[in-house]
N, C-alpha and C positions, 0 to 999 in steps of 0.2 A: 504494500500500500504506500502510495506516494503522499507523504505529509505535505500539504500545500500551505498551511498556516501554522508555523511552529517558531519558537524562539530559542536559539541555542543558548544554553546556560552552562555555567561551570558547576560540575558536580560537587556537592558538599557532603561532609561526613554526617552520617545519621546521628541524631541526638542520643545522649546516653539514657535519658529518661523517656519512657513511652509517651508519645504525643499523638493526639488525634489528627488524622489527615483530613483536610477538607478538599474534596475533588471538585474541580470546576466542571460545570456542565459543558458538554461539547458544543461548539459553535456550529450552526447550520450554514453550510456553504451553498451558494447558488448552483453549483455544479453537482455536488454530492449531498445526499440527504444528511449524512453524518460523516465526520472525519474519522471517527473511531467508535468502537462498540462501547456502549455505556456500561457494560459489565466488565470491561478490561481493567486490570489493576496495573499500576506503574511497576516497572521492573526494579529490582534491587541493584541492578548493575549500574555503577556510577557513570559509565560511558554513554548511556542511552539518553536521548533528548527528552526533557520533561515538559509536559503540557502545563503551562501556567495560566494565570487569570488574564493575561494580555496576549493577544494574538496579532502579530505583525506579519505582513506578507514577505516571503523570502524572494525578493526581487531578483536575486542572483540566480535562482533556480527557475523562476517562471515569471514572465512579463505579464503585467496586469493589463488586459485589453478587453474589448467588448466580446470577444469570443468566449470569455469566461462565463458570461451570462447564459443561462440555460434557455435560449430562445432559438428556434430553428432558423436556418439561413433564409428560408422562404416561408413566411407566415401564411398559411392557407386559412382564410377566414371561414369560420363556422357560421354559415349564413342562417342556420336555423336558431341561432342564439344572438340576439342583437347586442347583448352585453359583451360577448366575446369580441365582436367587431370593434366596439368602442374601446375596450381594454387593449386590444392589439394596436390600435392606432395611437392611443395615448402612450403606450410603451415605446413605440418608434419615435414619437415626438419628444418624449423625455430624453431618450438616448441621443437624439440629434442636438437638443439644447445643451446637454452635458458635454458633447463634443465641442460645441462652439465656445462654451464658457470656460471649461477646464482645460480642454485640449486646444489644438489649433485647427479645429474644423472649419469648413467653409460651406455649411449646409444652409441653404436659403429656402428650400421647398421640399416638402415630403414627397417621396416617390409615389406615383399614382397607383402602382401595383402593391403597395405596402410590403416591400421587401427591404432587407437590411443592406442591400448592395451599396447604396449611397453612403450609409453610415460606416460600413466597414472599409470603404475606400479612403476615408479620411485618415490623418496621421494617428498614431497610438495615443491613448489617453494620457499616459505618463511616459515621457521620453527622457532618457538618461544621456542623450548625446549633447555635446556642446553646440549651441546654436549661435549664429552670428546675430549681432544686434541690428534690428531694422526699425527705424523710427515709425514706420507705418503700422507696426504692430501695437504701438501704444494706443490706449483708448482715447477717444475724442474728448478733450477736456471741456468742450462746450455742450456735450450731450448730457441731458438730465436723466437718461435711462440707465438703470443699473445693469443692463445687459448689452451685449454687443449689437452692432447693426445687422449682422447676419441673423442673430436670434430674433431681432425685431421683425425682419422680413419673413422669417420662418413662421412666427406666430401670426403674422398678418396674411400669410398665404391662404388662398381659398381652400376650404376643406369640403370634401364631399359629404353631404348630409347622410347620416346613418339611417337607413330605411328601417322602420319599425313595423312589423307585421304582428298584430295581436295573436296570441296563441289560443285564445278562447273566442268562441262565437259571441257576437253582440246580441243575438236573439236566438231563442230555441222555441220551436212550435211543436206541439204534440200532433202526430199524424197516425191515428189508430188505423189498423188494417193496411198500412203501407206494405205492399208485398215484397218479400225477399226473393225476387226472381231476376236473374241476370239478364234475361232476354226482353224485359219490359222497359218502357220509358215513360214514367209516370209524373214527371215534374218539368214544367217549362215556365219561363218568365217573359212576359210580353213587353212590347215597346212602350206601353202605357203604364208600366210599373205594377202589373197585377200578376200574381202567381197562380198558376193552375196546377192542381194536384189530383191525381186519380187514386181514390181510396175504395177498394173493393168494387161496389156497383155504382159509386157516386163520383162526380167531379166537383171539387170545391175551388172557389176563387178567393184569394186573400189579397187585399189591397195594401200595398206598402205605404200608401199615403195615409190611410185612415185605420189600418189594421182590422178592417171589417171583413168578416168571412161570410160568403154566400154560397149556397149550393146551386150549382148550375144545372145538373141533371142527375137522374137516378135510373139506372137500367134494371133495377130489381123486378119491375113488372114484366120485362122481357126475358127474365132469367139469364141475364148477360152480365159480364164483368168488364171493367175498364182495363185495357192493356197498354194504352199509350195516349198521350195528349201532346198537342203542338199548337202554338199560336201562329197566326199569319203575320206578315210584316207590319200591317197597320195596327194590329193589336185589338181588332174588333171581333174576329172569328176564332173559335177554338175547334180544332179537329180532334175527334175522339175515336180511337181504334178499339174495337171490342173483341171479346174472346170468340164470338161467332163469325168473325171475319167481316164485320160491317165497319164502315167509316161514317161517322155522323159529324155534321157541320152545325155548330151552335153559335148564335149571336150572343156575345158576352154582355152586351149592353142591355138588350131586351130579354136576356135569359130565355131564348126561344130557339128551338131546333129549326134549322133552315132546310136541311135535306139529309137523307140517308143514302149512301152510295154502297152498292153491293158489288161483288165480283171475286172476292177472295173466298177460298174454301176453308181456311183455318184462321187462327187468331192473327190479329194485326198488332205487332209489337213495335213498329218503327214508323214514324211519320216525318215528312219534311216538306215545307212550303217553299215555293219559288214564284213570287207574285201571286197570280190567280191559279197557278198550277199546284196540285198537291200530289206528292208521291207517297205511297204506302208500301211497306214491306211486310210480308206475312210468313207464317210457318209453312205455307204451301210452296215456298221457294221462289215466288214470283214477286216482282215489283210492278205496281200499277200506277201509271202517271196519267192524271186527268185534270182537265180544266173544270173548276167547280161551277162555272157559268153554264156549261153544257157537258156534263160528265158522260152522258151516254154516247155522244158522237166523238169525243176527244180522247177516248181511252187508248192507252198505249201500254202494252205488256212487255216488260223487260225480263228476260230469262237468261240466267248465267250461273246462279248459285245452285248448289246441290243439297243444301240444307237450309234451315230457318234463317231469315234475314233479321238481324238484330240491331243494325246501325245504318242510318241514312243521313247524309249531309250534302247540301248544295254548296258549290263554290261561291265566293263573294260576288263574282260577276254573273252568276246565274247560268253559266254555260255548261257546267259539268256536275254530275251527281256521283258521289262516292258512296258505296254500299259495302257493308261488312256482314259476314255470315258465320254460321256455326260450322261451315266447311273450311274455316281458317283462311278464307280468301278475302282479298280487298279488291273490289272492282270499281272502275271508273267508266261512266256512261256519258255520251254526248247528248245534249238537250234535243237536238234535231237529227241525230244520227240514226244508225241502225238499232234494232232491238237487241243486239248482242253487245257485250262490253267492248270498249275501245282499248282498255288497258286492264291487265290482270296481274296482281302482285300476290305471290304465294310464299313469302318468306316467313310468315307467322305460323306457329305450330299449335295454335289454339284459337278459339272463337274470337272474331274481331267485332267488338261492339263500339269501342272508343274510336271516334273519327272526328277530325277537326281540320278545316282549311285555314291557312294563315291569312289574316287580313293585311299583312304587311309585305308579303312576298308572293307575287303572282305564281300560281302553280305549285306552291309548297303545301304538302298534305302530311298530316301526322296521324298515325294509327296505333292502337294498343291491343295487345293480345291477352288472352285469358290466363287461367291458372297455370297451364303447362308452358306458357310462353313468357309472360311477365315483362315483355319488352315494349318500349315505345320506339317506333320506327318512323323515319322521315323520308319522304319521297319527292322527287322533282318530276311532276307529271308532265312537264313540257318536254323533257328529254327521256322520260320513262326510266329513270335511274334511281337507285336507293342512295340516300345521303348519309344518314347517321342512325345509330341504334343504341339504346341505353337499357340495361337490365334494371328494372325497378325493384325486383325482389318479391313482388306480389302481383296478384291479378289486377290488370288494368281495366277499370270499369267505364271511365269517362275521360274525355279530354276537352279543353276549351282554351282558346287563345285570348290573351288580353287585347282589348280594343286599342290601347294606347301605347303599350310597350311591347317589346319583342320577348314576351314571356308567355308561358302556358301553365295551366293547372291540370293535374291528373288526380283522379280518385281511385282508390284501390280496395280490393277485397281480400281474399285469402292470401296471406294471413295477417297482414298488418292493419287493415281497416283505417288507412290514413289518407291524408290529402297532401300532395306535394306541389310546390311551386318551382318551376324550372326557368332558367334563363337560356334563351336560344341565341346563337348556335353553340355556346360553350357547354350547354347541358349541365350546368352547375345548379345545385339545389339552393333556392333562395330561402325556403321555409318548409317546415314539416308540421302539419296540424293534425292533432289527434283529439278524439272525443267520442266518436261513434264506436259502438260496441259490436256492430254488425258490418257487413260489407257496405261500402259507400257506393251504392248502385246508381244514384241519381244526382245530376248536376245541372245547374242553370246559372246564367250570368245576368246580372242586373242590367237595365238599359243604359245606365251611365258608365258601365264597364268597371266599376270599382269593387263591387261585392259579388259574391257567389252564394248560392244556397245548395246544400247537399242533403240528400235523404238516404236513409238506410233502413234495414229490417228491424232496427231497434225502435221503429215507429216515431222517429223524431226528424224534424227539419231544422238544420242549423245554418245560420247566416254568418258569413265571415267577410272581413275586410282584407282583401289580399292584393289588389292591384292599385296602381297609382294612375292619376290622370296625366301626370307629367310624361312626356314622350322621352324614350331612352336616348335617342339620337336625333340631332338636328339635321335637317336637310342641307347639304352643302350648297353655298351660293355659287352659281355658275351662269355665265352669259348664255349657255345653251339651254337653260331651263326657262321656258317662256313664261311660266307662272310667277317667276320672281318679280317681273315688272308689272303684274296686274295689280291695280289699286282698287 
């Protein structure tokens, strides 16, 4: 064992009369948890160095520099703990100020990546070399600040605000009879800030403005159950998919059923609006696309999946429809193309329910696999090539992109039952939220893009503040961008 903090002393003869020895408690070093065992006893040999009550560094043996501090060379921020981010940044700031004031550092700005490279490149904290006198090294006699000009600039340098994502939901609603079924989609949030939830045979509406709950419909007289709900873009119609294979269109303002569309032979677990067109995915392995203004004459049947369809999402431009099924396939369809898929992705090894198109990058599609897969994969549908993949460690149930920043949220089932916030394209975790005791099977985003609501088989709906309205990157100014000159 290398004693780092010892004081060489001259051995003395032991006293003739017995005397109680007082043993100093070992000093804790930043590198080692303890310098010696608390149970060790001093040797009787007079030639051994004795630990006293003063500990001075043996500079001849070891230089004291910042590498002695037990801090990794590259501090990887733990994004799921805001306090760790602040502590790491304050640690780097403190070391930089110490360099400037005690040593001969010249640090004026914290590194943007929160590494210690800038700190470690500066001269040692304690130097034992003879240095030539330089009048410029003297402090400014006219300055009233107790710190150097470099430290002043360091403290005044802009700091990136630490993003705080609450670990607890700001609201919890009871949702009795919310089914624990991976293939259903029972929660959706409208553009008018109204939440629709399918509970057994009923569909309920919850207003985020007034917190008022109203029952939209009840399928009990028809001996039917709600399997999916979806709002149209205007937020005035709700589509309801049933266990008998029907699709009902309801006016949410008048609480009145507009029409019932038939055509599926089995339950309808996925719905997706595109203007006046409504796409429905069923357990009968087909997707029906119809214009609700004339559903009988505009029906278009899409066939490509070999098992139940559990995920449907239209691209932001409304030209492409992505579908996921229990056959582990992710298909992309053209709005006006053939009734067969234009693209097929077969890299998942479990059911694909989680689908999300990026609102920031044209043609970017994200998909998540079930229990046997556990991966979130990203695809460039313009070139039909896979981009990235990340193993989440648990079943991926839902995906949703932030409307303002290049981030996305994923909800999970077996076996973590958690909610993860990801930063794209680095795929680093921004936050991890827990609270549900069952699979987080349902997800919807608020119209302002800041909040999400999650639902699970524990019969609760939880509301979380996860996204920010501030855009992550500013669009670079260029003379080639015609919109920069628009007033």
